[in-house]
mmCIF entry with sequence, helices, sheets and N, C-alpha, C, O atoms, coordinates in Angstrom:
data_MODEL
# 
_entry.id   MODEL 
# 
_entity.id                         1 
_entity.type                       polymer 
_entity.pdbx_number_of_molecules   1 
# 
_entity_poly.entity_id                      1 
_entity_poly.type                           'polypeptide(L)' 
_entity_poly.nstd_linkage                   no 
_entity_poly.nstd_monomer                   no 
_entity_poly.pdbx_seq_one_letter_code       MSSPDLAGDHLADVADATEQGIHRVNHNPRLPWSFLAHTGLTIHPPHPPNLRKGQ 
_entity_poly.pdbx_seq_one_letter_code_can   MSSPDLAGDHLADVADATEQGIHRVNHNPRLPWSFLAHTGLTIHPPHPPNLRKGQ 
_entity_poly.pdbx_strand_id                 A 
# 
loop_
_entity_poly_seq.entity_id 
_entity_poly_seq.num 
_entity_poly_seq.mon_id 
_entity_poly_seq.hetero 
1 1  MET n 
1 2  SER n 
1 3  SER n 
1 4  PRO n 
1 5  ASP n 
1 6  LEU n 
1 7  ALA n 
1 8  GLY n 
1 9  ASP n 
1 10 HIS n 
1 11 LEU n 
1 12 ALA n 
1 13 ASP n 
1 14 VAL n 
1 15 ALA n 
1 16 ASP n 
1 17 ALA n 
1 18 THR n 
1 19 GLU n 
1 20 GLN n 
1 21 GLY n 
1 22 ILE n 
1 23 HIS n 
1 24 ARG n 
1 25 VAL n 
1 26 ASN n 
1 27 HIS n 
1 28 ASN n 
1 29 PRO n 
1 30 ARG n 
1 31 LEU n 
1 32 PRO n 
1 33 TRP n 
1 34 SER n 
1 35 PHE n 
1 36 LEU n 
1 37 ALA n 
1 38 HIS n 
1 39 THR n 
1 40 GLY n 
1 41 LEU n 
1 42 THR n 
1 43 ILE n 
1 44 HIS n 
1 45 PRO n 
1 46 PRO n 
1 47 HIS n 
1 48 PRO n 
1 49 PRO n 
1 50 ASN n 
1 51 LEU n 
1 52 ARG n 
1 53 LYS n 
1 54 GLY n 
1 55 GLN n 
# 
_struct_asym.id          A 
_struct_asym.entity_id   1 
# 
loop_
_struct_conf.conf_type_id 
_struct_conf.id 
_struct_conf.pdbx_PDB_helix_id 
_struct_conf.beg_label_comp_id 
_struct_conf.beg_label_asym_id 
_struct_conf.beg_label_seq_id 
_struct_conf.pdbx_beg_PDB_ins_code 
_struct_conf.end_label_comp_id 
_struct_conf.end_label_asym_id 
_struct_conf.end_label_seq_id 
_struct_conf.pdbx_end_PDB_ins_code 
_struct_conf.beg_auth_comp_id 
_struct_conf.beg_auth_asym_id 
_struct_conf.beg_auth_seq_id 
_struct_conf.end_auth_comp_id 
_struct_conf.end_auth_asym_id 
_struct_conf.end_auth_seq_id 
_struct_conf.pdbx_PDB_helix_class 
_struct_conf.details 
_struct_conf.pdbx_PDB_helix_length 
HELX_P HELX_P1 AA1 LEU A 11 ? HIS A 27 ? LEU A 11 HIS A 27 1 ? 17 
HELX_P HELX_P2 AA2 LEU A 31 ? ALA A 37 ? LEU A 31 ALA A 37 1 ? 7  
HELX_P HELX_P3 AA3 PRO A 49 ? LEU A 51 ? PRO A 49 LEU A 51 5 ? 3  
# 
_struct_conf_type.id          HELX_P 
_struct_conf_type.criteria    ? 
_struct_conf_type.reference   ? 
# 
loop_
_atom_site.group_PDB 
_atom_site.id 
_atom_site.type_symbol 
_atom_site.label_atom_id 
_atom_site.label_alt_id 
_atom_site.label_comp_id 
_atom_site.label_asym_id 
_atom_site.label_entity_id 
_atom_site.label_seq_id 
_atom_site.pdbx_PDB_ins_code 
_atom_site.Cartn_x 
_atom_site.Cartn_y 
_atom_site.Cartn_z 
_atom_site.occupancy 
_atom_site.B_iso_or_equiv 
_atom_site.pdbx_formal_charge 
_atom_site.auth_seq_id 
_atom_site.auth_comp_id 
_atom_site.auth_asym_id 
_atom_site.auth_atom_id 
_atom_site.pdbx_PDB_model_num 
ATOM 1   N N  . MET A 1 1  ? 8.351   14.205  -4.635  1.00 0.00 ? 1  MET A N  1 
ATOM 2   C CA . MET A 1 1  ? 7.351   13.252  -5.109  1.00 0.00 ? 1  MET A CA 1 
ATOM 3   C C  . MET A 1 1  ? 6.291   14.025  -5.815  1.00 0.00 ? 1  MET A C  1 
ATOM 4   O O  . MET A 1 1  ? 5.840   15.083  -5.375  1.00 0.00 ? 1  MET A O  1 
ATOM 5   N N  . SER A 1 2  ? 5.881   13.423  -6.998  1.00 0.00 ? 2  SER A N  1 
ATOM 6   C CA . SER A 1 2  ? 4.857   14.183  -7.830  1.00 0.00 ? 2  SER A CA 1 
ATOM 7   C C  . SER A 1 2  ? 3.437   13.739  -7.401  1.00 0.00 ? 2  SER A C  1 
ATOM 8   O O  . SER A 1 2  ? 3.213   12.708  -6.766  1.00 0.00 ? 2  SER A O  1 
ATOM 9   N N  . SER A 1 3  ? 2.540   14.590  -7.797  1.00 0.00 ? 3  SER A N  1 
ATOM 10  C CA . SER A 1 3  ? 1.128   14.243  -7.615  1.00 0.00 ? 3  SER A CA 1 
ATOM 11  C C  . SER A 1 3  ? 0.664   13.062  -8.486  1.00 0.00 ? 3  SER A C  1 
ATOM 12  O O  . SER A 1 3  ? 1.055   12.923  -9.645  1.00 0.00 ? 3  SER A O  1 
ATOM 13  N N  . PRO A 1 4  ? -0.178  12.228  -7.883  1.00 0.00 ? 4  PRO A N  1 
ATOM 14  C CA . PRO A 1 4  ? -0.622  11.054  -8.576  1.00 0.00 ? 4  PRO A CA 1 
ATOM 15  C C  . PRO A 1 4  ? -1.481  11.381  -9.897  1.00 0.00 ? 4  PRO A C  1 
ATOM 16  O O  . PRO A 1 4  ? -1.777  10.543  -10.748 1.00 0.00 ? 4  PRO A O  1 
ATOM 17  N N  . ASP A 1 5  ? -1.811  12.672  -9.922  1.00 0.00 ? 5  ASP A N  1 
ATOM 18  C CA . ASP A 1 5  ? -2.807  13.060  -11.027 1.00 0.00 ? 5  ASP A CA 1 
ATOM 19  C C  . ASP A 1 5  ? -1.996  13.661  -12.238 1.00 0.00 ? 5  ASP A C  1 
ATOM 20  O O  . ASP A 1 5  ? -2.584  14.040  -13.252 1.00 0.00 ? 5  ASP A O  1 
ATOM 21  N N  . LEU A 1 6  ? -0.586  13.739  -12.097 1.00 0.00 ? 6  LEU A N  1 
ATOM 22  C CA . LEU A 1 6  ? 0.184   14.358  -13.092 1.00 0.00 ? 6  LEU A CA 1 
ATOM 23  C C  . LEU A 1 6  ? 1.146   13.297  -13.682 1.00 0.00 ? 6  LEU A C  1 
ATOM 24  O O  . LEU A 1 6  ? 1.739   12.466  -12.994 1.00 0.00 ? 6  LEU A O  1 
ATOM 25  N N  . ALA A 1 7  ? 1.244   13.417  -15.098 1.00 0.00 ? 7  ALA A N  1 
ATOM 26  C CA . ALA A 1 7  ? 2.227   12.532  -15.771 1.00 0.00 ? 7  ALA A CA 1 
ATOM 27  C C  . ALA A 1 7  ? 3.550   12.996  -15.437 1.00 0.00 ? 7  ALA A C  1 
ATOM 28  O O  . ALA A 1 7  ? 3.710   14.193  -15.198 1.00 0.00 ? 7  ALA A O  1 
ATOM 29  N N  . GLY A 1 8  ? 4.603   12.117  -15.388 1.00 0.00 ? 8  GLY A N  1 
ATOM 30  C CA . GLY A 1 8  ? 5.967   12.461  -15.221 1.00 0.00 ? 8  GLY A CA 1 
ATOM 31  C C  . GLY A 1 8  ? 6.487   13.276  -16.408 1.00 0.00 ? 8  GLY A C  1 
ATOM 32  O O  . GLY A 1 8  ? 5.840   13.434  -17.443 1.00 0.00 ? 8  GLY A O  1 
ATOM 33  N N  . ASP A 1 9  ? 7.686   13.774  -16.186 1.00 0.00 ? 9  ASP A N  1 
ATOM 34  C CA . ASP A 1 9  ? 8.345   14.460  -17.214 1.00 0.00 ? 9  ASP A CA 1 
ATOM 35  C C  . ASP A 1 9  ? 9.069   13.559  -18.153 1.00 0.00 ? 9  ASP A C  1 
ATOM 36  O O  . ASP A 1 9  ? 9.474   13.994  -19.231 1.00 0.00 ? 9  ASP A O  1 
ATOM 37  N N  . HIS A 1 10 ? 9.243   12.365  -17.803 1.00 0.00 ? 10 HIS A N  1 
ATOM 38  C CA . HIS A 1 10 ? 9.988   11.361  -18.627 1.00 0.00 ? 10 HIS A CA 1 
ATOM 39  C C  . HIS A 1 10 ? 9.143   10.070  -18.607 1.00 0.00 ? 10 HIS A C  1 
ATOM 40  O O  . HIS A 1 10 ? 8.343   9.843   -17.700 1.00 0.00 ? 10 HIS A O  1 
ATOM 41  N N  . LEU A 1 11 ? 9.343   9.271   -19.597 1.00 0.00 ? 11 LEU A N  1 
ATOM 42  C CA . LEU A 1 11 ? 8.704   8.044   -19.700 1.00 0.00 ? 11 LEU A CA 1 
ATOM 43  C C  . LEU A 1 11 ? 9.032   7.131   -18.485 1.00 0.00 ? 11 LEU A C  1 
ATOM 44  O O  . LEU A 1 11 ? 8.173   6.406   -17.983 1.00 0.00 ? 11 LEU A O  1 
ATOM 45  N N  . ALA A 1 12 ? 10.327  7.200   -18.030 1.00 0.00 ? 12 ALA A N  1 
ATOM 46  C CA . ALA A 1 12 ? 10.750  6.453   -16.955 1.00 0.00 ? 12 ALA A CA 1 
ATOM 47  C C  . ALA A 1 12 ? 9.966   6.794   -15.596 1.00 0.00 ? 12 ALA A C  1 
ATOM 48  O O  . ALA A 1 12 ? 9.790   5.941   -14.726 1.00 0.00 ? 12 ALA A O  1 
ATOM 49  N N  . ASP A 1 13 ? 9.534   8.048   -15.497 1.00 0.00 ? 13 ASP A N  1 
ATOM 50  C CA . ASP A 1 13 ? 8.677   8.445   -14.413 1.00 0.00 ? 13 ASP A CA 1 
ATOM 51  C C  . ASP A 1 13 ? 7.414   7.871   -14.403 1.00 0.00 ? 13 ASP A C  1 
ATOM 52  O O  . ASP A 1 13 ? 6.879   7.508   -13.355 1.00 0.00 ? 13 ASP A O  1 
ATOM 53  N N  . VAL A 1 14 ? 6.824   7.747   -15.653 1.00 0.00 ? 14 VAL A N  1 
ATOM 54  C CA . VAL A 1 14 ? 5.489   7.080   -15.815 1.00 0.00 ? 14 VAL A CA 1 
ATOM 55  C C  . VAL A 1 14 ? 5.537   5.591   -15.529 1.00 0.00 ? 14 VAL A C  1 
ATOM 56  O O  . VAL A 1 14 ? 4.670   4.986   -14.900 1.00 0.00 ? 14 VAL A O  1 
ATOM 57  N N  . ALA A 1 15 ? 6.715   5.020   -16.089 1.00 0.00 ? 15 ALA A N  1 
ATOM 58  C CA . ALA A 1 15 ? 6.847   3.543   -15.752 1.00 0.00 ? 15 ALA A CA 1 
ATOM 59  C C  . ALA A 1 15 ? 6.950   3.273   -14.346 1.00 0.00 ? 15 ALA A C  1 
ATOM 60  O O  . ALA A 1 15 ? 6.322   2.326   -13.871 1.00 0.00 ? 15 ALA A O  1 
ATOM 61  N N  . ASP A 1 16 ? 7.797   4.128   -13.512 1.00 0.00 ? 16 ASP A N  1 
ATOM 62  C CA . ASP A 1 16 ? 7.937   3.910   -12.247 1.00 0.00 ? 16 ASP A CA 1 
ATOM 63  C C  . ASP A 1 16 ? 6.584   4.004   -11.364 1.00 0.00 ? 16 ASP A C  1 
ATOM 64  O O  . ASP A 1 16 ? 6.267   3.220   -10.470 1.00 0.00 ? 16 ASP A O  1 
ATOM 65  N N  . ALA A 1 17 ? 5.913   5.042   -11.772 1.00 0.00 ? 17 ALA A N  1 
ATOM 66  C CA . ALA A 1 17 ? 4.558   5.271   -11.109 1.00 0.00 ? 17 ALA A CA 1 
ATOM 67  C C  . ALA A 1 17 ? 3.620   4.153   -11.365 1.00 0.00 ? 17 ALA A C  1 
ATOM 68  O O  . ALA A 1 17 ? 2.875   3.753   -10.471 1.00 0.00 ? 17 ALA A O  1 
ATOM 69  N N  . THR A 1 18 ? 3.628   3.612   -12.601 1.00 0.00 ? 18 THR A N  1 
ATOM 70  C CA . THR A 1 18 ? 2.813   2.424   -13.004 1.00 0.00 ? 18 THR A CA 1 
ATOM 71  C C  . THR A 1 18 ? 3.246   1.226   -12.175 1.00 0.00 ? 18 THR A C  1 
ATOM 72  O O  . THR A 1 18 ? 2.410   0.528   -11.600 1.00 0.00 ? 18 THR A O  1 
ATOM 73  N N  . GLU A 1 19 ? 4.531   0.992   -12.113 1.00 0.00 ? 19 GLU A N  1 
ATOM 74  C CA . GLU A 1 19 ? 5.052   -0.185  -11.348 1.00 0.00 ? 19 GLU A CA 1 
ATOM 75  C C  . GLU A 1 19 ? 4.561   -0.076  -9.886  1.00 0.00 ? 19 GLU A C  1 
ATOM 76  O O  . GLU A 1 19 ? 4.039   -1.052  -9.347  1.00 0.00 ? 19 GLU A O  1 
ATOM 77  N N  . GLN A 1 20 ? 4.718   1.073   -9.252  1.00 0.00 ? 20 GLN A N  1 
ATOM 78  C CA . GLN A 1 20 ? 4.292   1.317   -7.839  1.00 0.00 ? 20 GLN A CA 1 
ATOM 79  C C  . GLN A 1 20 ? 2.861   0.945   -7.701  1.00 0.00 ? 20 GLN A C  1 
ATOM 80  O O  . GLN A 1 20 ? 2.479   0.155   -6.838  1.00 0.00 ? 20 GLN A O  1 
ATOM 81  N N  . GLY A 1 21 ? 1.990   1.583   -8.648  1.00 0.00 ? 21 GLY A N  1 
ATOM 82  C CA . GLY A 1 21 ? 0.598   1.202   -8.450  1.00 0.00 ? 21 GLY A CA 1 
ATOM 83  C C  . GLY A 1 21 ? 0.194   -0.218  -8.561  1.00 0.00 ? 21 GLY A C  1 
ATOM 84  O O  . GLY A 1 21 ? -0.697  -0.691  -7.856  1.00 0.00 ? 21 GLY A O  1 
ATOM 85  N N  . ILE A 1 22 ? 0.882   -0.933  -9.494  1.00 0.00 ? 22 ILE A N  1 
ATOM 86  C CA . ILE A 1 22 ? 0.621   -2.333  -9.676  1.00 0.00 ? 22 ILE A CA 1 
ATOM 87  C C  . ILE A 1 22 ? 1.063   -3.078  -8.372  1.00 0.00 ? 22 ILE A C  1 
ATOM 88  O O  . ILE A 1 22 ? 0.356   -3.918  -7.817  1.00 0.00 ? 22 ILE A O  1 
ATOM 89  N N  . HIS A 1 23 ? 2.247   -2.708  -7.956  1.00 0.00 ? 23 HIS A N  1 
ATOM 90  C CA . HIS A 1 23 ? 2.768   -3.371  -6.656  1.00 0.00 ? 23 HIS A CA 1 
ATOM 91  C C  . HIS A 1 23 ? 1.720   -3.074  -5.451  1.00 0.00 ? 23 HIS A C  1 
ATOM 92  O O  . HIS A 1 23 ? 1.466   -3.931  -4.604  1.00 0.00 ? 23 HIS A O  1 
ATOM 93  N N  . ARG A 1 24 ? 1.175   -1.863  -5.452  1.00 0.00 ? 24 ARG A N  1 
ATOM 94  C CA . ARG A 1 24 ? 0.210   -1.574  -4.365  1.00 0.00 ? 24 ARG A CA 1 
ATOM 95  C C  . ARG A 1 24 ? -1.031  -2.524  -4.425  1.00 0.00 ? 24 ARG A C  1 
ATOM 96  O O  . ARG A 1 24 ? -1.522  -3.067  -3.435  1.00 0.00 ? 24 ARG A O  1 
ATOM 97  N N  . VAL A 1 25 ? -1.476  -2.656  -5.712  1.00 0.00 ? 25 VAL A N  1 
ATOM 98  C CA . VAL A 1 25 ? -2.734  -3.369  -5.918  1.00 0.00 ? 25 VAL A CA 1 
ATOM 99  C C  . VAL A 1 25 ? -2.462  -4.815  -5.658  1.00 0.00 ? 25 VAL A C  1 
ATOM 100 O O  . VAL A 1 25 ? -3.357  -5.482  -5.137  1.00 0.00 ? 25 VAL A O  1 
ATOM 101 N N  . ASN A 1 26 ? -1.261  -5.398  -5.983  1.00 0.00 ? 26 ASN A N  1 
ATOM 102 C CA . ASN A 1 26 ? -0.833  -6.746  -5.781  1.00 0.00 ? 26 ASN A CA 1 
ATOM 103 C C  . ASN A 1 26 ? -0.745  -7.108  -4.302  1.00 0.00 ? 26 ASN A C  1 
ATOM 104 O O  . ASN A 1 26 ? -0.941  -8.264  -3.928  1.00 0.00 ? 26 ASN A O  1 
ATOM 105 N N  . HIS A 1 27 ? -0.439  -6.077  -3.428  1.00 0.00 ? 27 HIS A N  1 
ATOM 106 C CA . HIS A 1 27 ? -0.284  -6.424  -2.019  1.00 0.00 ? 27 HIS A CA 1 
ATOM 107 C C  . HIS A 1 27 ? -1.585  -6.087  -1.192  1.00 0.00 ? 27 HIS A C  1 
ATOM 108 O O  . HIS A 1 27 ? -1.608  -6.278  0.024   1.00 0.00 ? 27 HIS A O  1 
ATOM 109 N N  . ASN A 1 28 ? -2.584  -5.622  -1.827  1.00 0.00 ? 28 ASN A N  1 
ATOM 110 C CA . ASN A 1 28 ? -3.833  -5.448  -1.088  1.00 0.00 ? 28 ASN A CA 1 
ATOM 111 C C  . ASN A 1 28 ? -4.880  -6.062  -1.842  1.00 0.00 ? 28 ASN A C  1 
ATOM 112 O O  . ASN A 1 28 ? -5.313  -5.406  -2.790  1.00 0.00 ? 28 ASN A O  1 
ATOM 113 N N  . PRO A 1 29 ? -5.439  -7.331  -1.588  1.00 0.00 ? 29 PRO A N  1 
ATOM 114 C CA . PRO A 1 29 ? -6.354  -7.945  -2.315  1.00 0.00 ? 29 PRO A CA 1 
ATOM 115 C C  . PRO A 1 29 ? -7.739  -7.326  -2.344  1.00 0.00 ? 29 PRO A C  1 
ATOM 116 O O  . PRO A 1 29 ? -8.567  -7.650  -3.195  1.00 0.00 ? 29 PRO A O  1 
ATOM 117 N N  . ARG A 1 30 ? -7.970  -6.441  -1.409  1.00 0.00 ? 30 ARG A N  1 
ATOM 118 C CA . ARG A 1 30 ? -9.299  -5.791  -1.364  1.00 0.00 ? 30 ARG A CA 1 
ATOM 119 C C  . ARG A 1 30 ? -9.321  -4.572  -2.267  1.00 0.00 ? 30 ARG A C  1 
ATOM 120 O O  . ARG A 1 30 ? -10.411 -4.142  -2.643  1.00 0.00 ? 30 ARG A O  1 
ATOM 121 N N  . LEU A 1 31 ? -8.229  -4.007  -2.626  1.00 0.00 ? 31 LEU A N  1 
ATOM 122 C CA . LEU A 1 31 ? -8.143  -2.845  -3.452  1.00 0.00 ? 31 LEU A CA 1 
ATOM 123 C C  . LEU A 1 31 ? -8.842  -2.950  -4.764  1.00 0.00 ? 31 LEU A C  1 
ATOM 124 O O  . LEU A 1 31 ? -9.641  -2.063  -5.066  1.00 0.00 ? 31 LEU A O  1 
ATOM 125 N N  . PRO A 1 32 ? -8.627  -3.918  -5.552  1.00 0.00 ? 32 PRO A N  1 
ATOM 126 C CA . PRO A 1 32 ? -9.307  -4.071  -6.885  1.00 0.00 ? 32 PRO A CA 1 
ATOM 127 C C  . PRO A 1 32 ? -10.814 -4.051  -6.648  1.00 0.00 ? 32 PRO A C  1 
ATOM 128 O O  . PRO A 1 32 ? -11.537 -3.415  -7.415  1.00 0.00 ? 32 PRO A O  1 
ATOM 129 N N  . TRP A 1 33 ? -11.309 -4.721  -5.619  1.00 0.00 ? 33 TRP A N  1 
ATOM 130 C CA . TRP A 1 33 ? -12.782 -4.825  -5.344  1.00 0.00 ? 33 TRP A CA 1 
ATOM 131 C C  . TRP A 1 33 ? -13.269 -3.449  -5.030  1.00 0.00 ? 33 TRP A C  1 
ATOM 132 O O  . TRP A 1 33 ? -14.358 -3.057  -5.451  1.00 0.00 ? 33 TRP A O  1 
ATOM 133 N N  . SER A 1 34 ? -12.481 -2.710  -4.297  1.00 0.00 ? 34 SER A N  1 
ATOM 134 C CA . SER A 1 34 ? -12.920 -1.429  -3.888  1.00 0.00 ? 34 SER A CA 1 
ATOM 135 C C  . SER A 1 34 ? -12.897 -0.517  -5.157  1.00 0.00 ? 34 SER A C  1 
ATOM 136 O O  . SER A 1 34 ? -13.864 0.232   -5.295  1.00 0.00 ? 34 SER A O  1 
ATOM 137 N N  . PHE A 1 35 ? -12.016 -0.492  -6.000  1.00 0.00 ? 35 PHE A N  1 
ATOM 138 C CA . PHE A 1 35 ? -12.095 0.178   -7.223  1.00 0.00 ? 35 PHE A CA 1 
ATOM 139 C C  . PHE A 1 35 ? -13.349 -0.150  -7.967  1.00 0.00 ? 35 PHE A C  1 
ATOM 140 O O  . PHE A 1 35 ? -14.039 0.769   -8.411  1.00 0.00 ? 35 PHE A O  1 
ATOM 141 N N  . LEU A 1 36 ? -13.707 -1.468  -8.141  1.00 0.00 ? 36 LEU A N  1 
ATOM 142 C CA . LEU A 1 36 ? -14.847 -1.863  -8.843  1.00 0.00 ? 36 LEU A CA 1 
ATOM 143 C C  . LEU A 1 36 ? -16.171 -1.370  -8.163  1.00 0.00 ? 36 LEU A C  1 
ATOM 144 O O  . LEU A 1 36 ? -17.140 -0.997  -8.825  1.00 0.00 ? 36 LEU A O  1 
ATOM 145 N N  . ALA A 1 37 ? -16.146 -1.393  -6.934  1.00 0.00 ? 37 ALA A N  1 
ATOM 146 C CA . ALA A 1 37 ? -17.376 -0.934  -6.175  1.00 0.00 ? 37 ALA A CA 1 
ATOM 147 C C  . ALA A 1 37 ? -17.640 0.521   -6.318  1.00 0.00 ? 37 ALA A C  1 
ATOM 148 O O  . ALA A 1 37 ? -18.791 0.958   -6.309  1.00 0.00 ? 37 ALA A O  1 
ATOM 149 N N  . HIS A 1 38 ? -16.550 1.309   -6.456  1.00 0.00 ? 38 HIS A N  1 
ATOM 150 C CA . HIS A 1 38 ? -16.824 2.742   -6.691  1.00 0.00 ? 38 HIS A CA 1 
ATOM 151 C C  . HIS A 1 38 ? -17.078 3.078   -8.135  1.00 0.00 ? 38 HIS A C  1 
ATOM 152 O O  . HIS A 1 38 ? -17.106 4.275   -8.419  1.00 0.00 ? 38 HIS A O  1 
ATOM 153 N N  . THR A 1 39 ? -17.268 2.187   -9.092  1.00 0.00 ? 39 THR A N  1 
ATOM 154 C CA . THR A 1 39 ? -17.644 2.380   -10.346 1.00 0.00 ? 39 THR A CA 1 
ATOM 155 C C  . THR A 1 39 ? -19.169 2.566   -10.475 1.00 0.00 ? 39 THR A C  1 
ATOM 156 O O  . THR A 1 39 ? -19.709 3.135   -11.424 1.00 0.00 ? 39 THR A O  1 
ATOM 157 N N  . GLY A 1 40 ? -19.781 2.041   -9.455  1.00 0.00 ? 40 GLY A N  1 
ATOM 158 C CA . GLY A 1 40 ? -21.357 1.996   -9.532  1.00 0.00 ? 40 GLY A CA 1 
ATOM 159 C C  . GLY A 1 40 ? -21.861 0.782   -10.230 1.00 0.00 ? 40 GLY A C  1 
ATOM 160 O O  . GLY A 1 40 ? -23.076 0.596   -10.310 1.00 0.00 ? 40 GLY A O  1 
ATOM 161 N N  . LEU A 1 41 ? -20.985 -0.077  -10.755 1.00 0.00 ? 41 LEU A N  1 
ATOM 162 C CA . LEU A 1 41 ? -21.450 -1.286  -11.375 1.00 0.00 ? 41 LEU A CA 1 
ATOM 163 C C  . LEU A 1 41 ? -21.882 -2.320  -10.354 1.00 0.00 ? 41 LEU A C  1 
ATOM 164 O O  . LEU A 1 41 ? -21.426 -2.308  -9.210  1.00 0.00 ? 41 LEU A O  1 
ATOM 165 N N  . THR A 1 42 ? -22.786 -3.238  -10.784 1.00 0.00 ? 42 THR A N  1 
ATOM 166 C CA . THR A 1 42 ? -23.201 -4.291  -9.852  1.00 0.00 ? 42 THR A CA 1 
ATOM 167 C C  . THR A 1 42 ? -22.145 -5.378  -10.094 1.00 0.00 ? 42 THR A C  1 
ATOM 168 O O  . THR A 1 42 ? -21.700 -5.696  -11.197 1.00 0.00 ? 42 THR A O  1 
ATOM 169 N N  . ILE A 1 43 ? -21.803 -5.908  -8.894  1.00 0.00 ? 43 ILE A N  1 
ATOM 170 C CA . ILE A 1 43 ? -20.662 -6.921  -8.881  1.00 0.00 ? 43 ILE A CA 1 
ATOM 171 C C  . ILE A 1 43 ? -21.287 -8.140  -8.219  1.00 0.00 ? 43 ILE A C  1 
ATOM 172 O O  . ILE A 1 43 ? -21.855 -8.056  -7.130  1.00 0.00 ? 43 ILE A O  1 
ATOM 173 N N  . HIS A 1 44 ? -21.166 -9.311  -8.926  1.00 0.00 ? 44 HIS A N  1 
ATOM 174 C CA . HIS A 1 44 ? -21.691 -10.507 -8.309  1.00 0.00 ? 44 HIS A CA 1 
ATOM 175 C C  . HIS A 1 44 ? -20.486 -11.604 -8.332  1.00 0.00 ? 44 HIS A C  1 
ATOM 176 O O  . HIS A 1 44 ? -19.891 -11.869 -9.377  1.00 0.00 ? 44 HIS A O  1 
ATOM 177 N N  . PRO A 1 45 ? -20.206 -12.168 -7.183  1.00 0.00 ? 45 PRO A N  1 
ATOM 178 C CA . PRO A 1 45 ? -20.750 -11.833 -5.953  1.00 0.00 ? 45 PRO A CA 1 
ATOM 179 C C  . PRO A 1 45 ? -20.239 -10.444 -5.428  1.00 0.00 ? 45 PRO A C  1 
ATOM 180 O O  . PRO A 1 45 ? -19.164 -10.019 -5.853  1.00 0.00 ? 45 PRO A O  1 
ATOM 181 N N  . PRO A 1 46 ? -20.949 -9.748  -4.550  1.00 0.00 ? 46 PRO A N  1 
ATOM 182 C CA . PRO A 1 46 ? -20.464 -8.467  -4.067  1.00 0.00 ? 46 PRO A CA 1 
ATOM 183 C C  . PRO A 1 46 ? -19.050 -8.497  -3.483  1.00 0.00 ? 46 PRO A C  1 
ATOM 184 O O  . PRO A 1 46 ? -18.340 -7.493  -3.543  1.00 0.00 ? 46 PRO A O  1 
ATOM 185 N N  . HIS A 1 47 ? -18.635 -9.625  -2.924  1.00 0.00 ? 47 HIS A N  1 
ATOM 186 C CA . HIS A 1 47 ? -17.222 -9.714  -2.337  1.00 0.00 ? 47 HIS A CA 1 
ATOM 187 C C  . HIS A 1 47 ? -16.747 -11.159 -2.799  1.00 0.00 ? 47 HIS A C  1 
ATOM 188 O O  . HIS A 1 47 ? -17.486 -12.143 -2.771  1.00 0.00 ? 47 HIS A O  1 
ATOM 189 N N  . PRO A 1 48 ? -15.490 -11.168 -3.206  1.00 0.00 ? 48 PRO A N  1 
ATOM 190 C CA . PRO A 1 48 ? -14.974 -12.546 -3.571  1.00 0.00 ? 48 PRO A CA 1 
ATOM 191 C C  . PRO A 1 48 ? -15.074 -13.380 -2.368  1.00 0.00 ? 48 PRO A C  1 
ATOM 192 O O  . PRO A 1 48 ? -14.908 -12.878 -1.256  1.00 0.00 ? 48 PRO A O  1 
ATOM 193 N N  . PRO A 1 49 ? -15.359 -14.737 -2.539  1.00 0.00 ? 49 PRO A N  1 
ATOM 194 C CA . PRO A 1 49 ? -15.542 -15.664 -1.460  1.00 0.00 ? 49 PRO A CA 1 
ATOM 195 C C  . PRO A 1 49 ? -14.462 -15.635 -0.380  1.00 0.00 ? 49 PRO A C  1 
ATOM 196 O O  . PRO A 1 49 ? -14.737 -15.847 0.802   1.00 0.00 ? 49 PRO A O  1 
ATOM 197 N N  . ASN A 1 50 ? -13.257 -15.373 -0.802  1.00 0.00 ? 50 ASN A N  1 
ATOM 198 C CA . ASN A 1 50 ? -12.105 -15.365 0.225   1.00 0.00 ? 50 ASN A CA 1 
ATOM 199 C C  . ASN A 1 50 ? -11.953 -13.987 0.974   1.00 0.00 ? 50 ASN A C  1 
ATOM 200 O O  . ASN A 1 50 ? -11.092 -13.824 1.840   1.00 0.00 ? 50 ASN A O  1 
ATOM 201 N N  . LEU A 1 51 ? -12.820 -13.028 0.599   1.00 0.00 ? 51 LEU A N  1 
ATOM 202 C CA . LEU A 1 51 ? -12.569 -11.709 1.212   1.00 0.00 ? 51 LEU A CA 1 
ATOM 203 C C  . LEU A 1 51 ? -13.910 -11.177 1.777   1.00 0.00 ? 51 LEU A C  1 
ATOM 204 O O  . LEU A 1 51 ? -14.067 -9.966  1.929   1.00 0.00 ? 51 LEU A O  1 
ATOM 205 N N  . ARG A 1 52 ? -14.809 -12.007 2.067   1.00 0.00 ? 52 ARG A N  1 
ATOM 206 C CA . ARG A 1 52 ? -16.159 -11.668 2.638   1.00 0.00 ? 52 ARG A CA 1 
ATOM 207 C C  . ARG A 1 52 ? -15.893 -10.767 3.819   1.00 0.00 ? 52 ARG A C  1 
ATOM 208 O O  . ARG A 1 52 ? -14.861 -10.847 4.485   1.00 0.00 ? 52 ARG A O  1 
ATOM 209 N N  . LYS A 1 53 ? -16.874 -9.899  4.054   1.00 0.00 ? 53 LYS A N  1 
ATOM 210 C CA . LYS A 1 53 ? -16.872 -8.937  5.213   1.00 0.00 ? 53 LYS A CA 1 
ATOM 211 C C  . LYS A 1 53 ? -16.721 -9.823  6.538   1.00 0.00 ? 53 LYS A C  1 
ATOM 212 O O  . LYS A 1 53 ? -17.355 -10.867 6.685   1.00 0.00 ? 53 LYS A O  1 
ATOM 213 N N  . GLY A 1 54 ? -15.908 -9.364  7.408   1.00 0.00 ? 54 GLY A N  1 
ATOM 214 C CA . GLY A 1 54 ? -15.807 -10.074 8.723   1.00 0.00 ? 54 GLY A CA 1 
ATOM 215 C C  . GLY A 1 54 ? -14.653 -11.061 8.686   1.00 0.00 ? 54 GLY A C  1 
ATOM 216 O O  . GLY A 1 54 ? -14.421 -11.679 9.725   1.00 0.00 ? 54 GLY A O  1 
ATOM 217 N N  . GLN A 1 55 ? -13.961 -11.266 7.698   1.00 0.00 ? 55 GLN A N  1 
ATOM 218 C CA . GLN A 1 55 ? -12.850 -12.167 7.691   1.00 0.00 ? 55 GLN A CA 1 
ATOM 219 C C  . GLN A 1 55 ? -11.573 -11.423 7.769   1.00 0.00 ? 55 GLN A C  1 
ATOM 220 O O  . GLN A 1 55 ? -10.503 -12.031 7.774   1.00 0.00 ? 55 GLN A O  1 
# 
């Protein structure tokens, strides 16, 4: 398994890594919000209505 910081040797490797990343984001609805929170940008609302803390 290669490091997530390195590009693959072949385009198919890059495509596979991209597909795995998209699949991971699609199956964790909190993940995109976590990415945005770490950018330092202000997000309104701070959490989407269906993912408020405590739910």
